[in-house]
Residue, then its C-alpha position, 0 to 999 in steps of 0.5 A: m527505512r523511511y515512510e513517505p505518507v501518500e495523501l488520500p482523497i478521503s480521510i481513513e482511519a487505517g486501523l479500522s479499515d479493511l482490504m475489501a477486494l483485490r483484482y489482478s490482471p495483465d492490465g494492472l492491480v485494483v484494490e478496494f479498502a473500506v472507509p470506516n464510518v462511511e458505510v457507502a464508500v470504498l477507496r479504490v486504488s489502481f496501478s496500471k502496471v505492477e511488478i510484484f505485490r503481496v498481501l499479508d494477513e497480519m499486522y505489517l510491523s512484524t514483517e520489517g526487519d529494522q525496528t530500531v530508533g529512527a526506523w519509523e521516520g515519516h510514519r503517521p499513526d493510523h495512516l493507510a498509504y505510504r511510499m517506502h524507502g529502504a524497507h526490507f521487502g523492497r531491498l529483497q527484490s532481485e537485481l534483475l527487477e532493478a535492471m528491468s524496472p529502474n524507476a520502480a517504487h515500493y508502496m505499502f498499504v496498512t489496515g488493522s488486519d492486512c498489509l499490501d506491498v506493491i512494487s510498481d513503475v507507476e504511481p497509484v490512482f485513488q478514487v472514492i467509490r460511492l456504493g448503492g446509488 
């Protein structure tokens, strides 16, 4: 399993962040994460097409089967967003999904208390949203 860190438009301490909102519709998935130490901003992550997503209300480490040495390749302490390669969740998906969406990628977003996994054909779009003015 390999973590490919996704660069973000703002620095976020993932362990202090939280998933604030999640909206799914036929037009895609929009998720907002708190930006710790910046009270007037959230990070909005949008996918215009999503095949599968899940939210786990726990630390993500217990959800991945491979905890051996080398399984953490590319992982950065306290980083929020990754494109995953060979992770358990992505490997468990059906052959039908692979046939219908051969370019689908597995993205994982990790906060101090939640984990969001997204399988999508499109890359996420990131926006910093200033609140209240």
